[in-house]
C-alpha positions as CSV (number, residue, x, y, z in Angstrom):
1,M,-1.3,-4.4,7.6
2,F,-1.1,-5.8,11.1
3,I,-4.7,-5.6,12.1
4,D,-6.7,-8.6,11.2
5,I,-10.2,-10.0,11.9
6,D,-10.1,-13.1,14.2
7,D,-11.6,-16.4,13.3
8,Q,-14.6,-16.2,15.7
9,N,-15.7,-12.9,14.2
10,Q,-15.1,-11.0,17.5
11,G,-14.0,-7.9,15.7
12,P,-10.5,-6.5,15.0
13,K,-7.7,-8.2,16.8
14,P,-5.8,-5.9,19.1
15,L,-2.6,-4.7,17.5
16,V,-0.6,-5.1,20.7
17,A,-1.2,-7.6,23.4
18,N,-1.4,-5.9,26.8
19,T,-3.4,-8.5,28.7
20,S,-3.4,-12.3,28.7
21,E,-6.7,-12.2,26.9
22,D,-5.2,-9.9,24.2
23,M,-2.3,-12.3,23.9
24,E,-4.6,-15.0,22.6
25,R,-6.0,-12.7,20.0
26,S,-3.2,-10.2,19.2
27,V,-1.4,-9.8,16.0
28,I,1.9,-8.7,17.5
29,P,3.0,-9.8,20.9
30,G,3.6,-7.0,23.4
31,T,7.2,-8.2,23.9
32,L,8.1,-7.1,20.4
33,F,6.7,-3.6,21.1
34,A,9.1,-3.4,24.0
35,C,12.0,-3.6,21.5
36,E,13.0,-0.2,20.0
37,D,14.5,-2.0,17.0
38,F,11.2,-3.7,16.2
39,V,9.1,-0.6,16.7
40,L,11.3,1.7,14.7
41,S,12.2,-0.6,11.9
42,T,8.5,-1.7,11.5
43,L,7.3,1.9,11.6
44,A,10.0,2.9,9.1
45,L,9.1,0.1,6.7
46,T,5.4,0.8,7.0
47,V,5.7,4.6,6.5
48,S,8.0,4.0,3.5
49,E,5.5,1.6,1.9
50,L,2.6,4.1,2.5
51,L,4.7,7.0,1.0
52,E,5.6,4.7,-2.0
53,E,1.9,4.2,-2.6
54,A,1.3,8.0,-2.4
55,L,4.1,8.6,-5.0
56,A,3.1,5.8,-7.4
57,P,0.7,7.9,-9.4
58,L,3.7,10.2,-10.2
59,D,5.8,7.3,-11.3
60,L,8.2,8.2,-8.5
61,R,10.0,6.0,-5.9
62,L,10.7,7.2,-2.4
63,R,14.5,7.6,-3.1
64,E,13.7,9.6,-6.3
65,Y,11.4,11.8,-4.3
66,R,14.0,12.4,-1.6
67,L,16.6,13.3,-4.3
68,L,14.1,15.8,-5.8
69,L,13.3,17.2,-2.4
70,V,17.0,17.9,-1.7
71,L,17.3,19.7,-5.0
72,L,14.1,21.6,-4.5
73,G,15.2,22.8,-1.0
74,E,18.9,23.2,-1.5
75,G,19.4,23.9,-5.3
76,P,21.9,22.2,-7.5
77,R,24.3,19.8,-5.7
78,A,27.2,17.6,-6.6
79,Q,26.3,13.9,-6.9
80,S,28.6,13.1,-4.0
81,S,26.8,15.6,-1.8
82,I,23.5,14.1,-2.8
83,G,24.8,10.6,-1.8
84,R,25.9,11.8,1.6
85,A,22.6,13.6,2.2
86,L,20.6,10.5,1.3
87,G,23.0,8.0,2.9
88,I,23.6,6.1,-0.3
89,D,26.7,5.2,-2.3
90,R,27.9,6.7,-5.6
91,T,26.6,4.0,-7.9
92,S,23.1,4.3,-6.4
93,V,23.2,8.1,-6.9
94,V,24.2,7.6,-10.5
95,A,21.3,5.2,-11.0
96,L,18.8,7.5,-9.4
97,V,20.0,10.5,-11.4
98,D,20.0,8.5,-14.6
99,G,16.4,7.5,-14.0
100,L,15.3,11.0,-13.1
101,E,17.2,12.3,-16.1
102,R,15.2,9.9,-18.4
103,K,12.0,11.2,-16.9
104,G,13.1,14.8,-17.7
105,A,13.1,15.8,-14.0
106,V,16.8,16.6,-13.6
107,K,19.9,17.4,-15.6
108,R,23.6,17.1,-15.0
109,V,25.7,20.3,-15.4
110,R,29.4,20.8,-15.0
111,G,30.1,22.0,-11.5
112,A,32.9,24.3,-10.2
113,D,35.1,21.1,-10.2
114,R,35.1,20.3,-13.9
115,R,35.8,16.6,-13.0
116,A,32.3,16.3,-11.4
117,Y,28.7,17.0,-12.3
118,D,26.2,18.9,-10.3
119,V,22.5,17.8,-10.6
120,E,19.8,20.4,-10.9
121,L,16.0,20.3,-11.3
122,T,14.5,21.0,-14.7
123,P,11.3,23.0,-14.9
124,K,9.4,19.7,-15.3
125,G,11.3,18.3,-12.3
126,K,10.3,21.3,-10.2
127,R,6.6,20.6,-11.0
128,I,7.0,16.9,-10.2
129,A,8.8,17.7,-7.0
130,T,6.2,20.2,-5.9
131,N,3.4,17.8,-6.7
132,A,5.2,15.0,-4.9
133,V,5.7,17.2,-1.8
134,S,1.9,17.8,-1.7
135,R,1.2,14.1,-2.0
136,V,3.7,13.1,0.7
137,N,2.4,15.8,3.1
138,A,-1.1,14.5,2.6
139,A,0.0,11.0,3.3
140,E,2.0,12.0,6.3
141,E,-1.1,13.8,7.7
142,K,-3.0,10.5,7.5
143,I,-0.1,8.4,8.8
144,F,0.6,10.6,11.8
145,A,-3.0,11.6,12.5
146,P,-3.2,9.6,15.8
147,L,-0.4,11.8,17.2
148,A,-0.9,15.4,18.5
149,S,1.2,18.0,16.8
150,S,3.4,18.2,19.9
151,E,3.9,14.5,19.8
152,R,4.8,14.6,16.1
153,E,7.3,17.3,16.7
154,A,8.8,15.3,19.7
155,L,9.1,12.3,17.4
156,R,10.9,14.3,14.8
157,V,13.2,16.0,17.3
158,L,14.1,12.8,19.1
159,S,14.8,11.0,15.8
160,A,16.9,13.9,14.5
161,R,19.1,13.7,17.7
162,L,20.2,10.3,16.7
163,F,21.6,11.8,13.5
164,E,23.2,14.8,15.3
165,E,24.6,13.3,18.6
166,P,27.8,11.2,18.6
167,G,26.9,7.5,18.0
168,P,26.6,4.9,15.3
169,V,23.7,6.6,13.5
170,A,25.5,10.0,13.3
171,A,28.7,8.3,12.3
172,R,27.1,7.0,9.1
173,Y,26.4,10.6,8.0
174,Q,29.7,12.3,9.0
175,I,31.6,14.1,6.2
176,D,35.1,12.9,5.7
177,E,37.6,15.7,6.2
178,G,39.2,14.8,2.8
179,E,36.1,15.6,0.8
């Protein structure tokens, strides 16, 4: 974590330096918090680490959880569709599905296109996914507790706009017309 106790035992160091006195004792200089890239990437990394910790007792990684969540919410899907939804390549999807299949959480079934497989939850996978959702929801409540519900919603809406509006983020999640 970023907060640390200073050498002279004056209590917790301020996370962000807002004054010259804080600058001497701060963990992160205020100039870094003025950079969206630093704030968002550090927040994403920290949230991911905390969610990984919440999922560890279920022997699940965050990417596995997200795959299970897609299947829980959307039903069986083609591996290529899962890859697009998660923003990962085919080989990564295959590795994720292989691991979840070994755990008994998913199974591959022939899809409408006989050349490809769909992935679906097993009954055990549904139980794991439901438990994982509860654990992630509890962790998110703690993580985002400093924000009012309206602020949490604003954060989600603004973040989602980056995926929906034309730009480099949305471009990474566009569906090729040929698929």
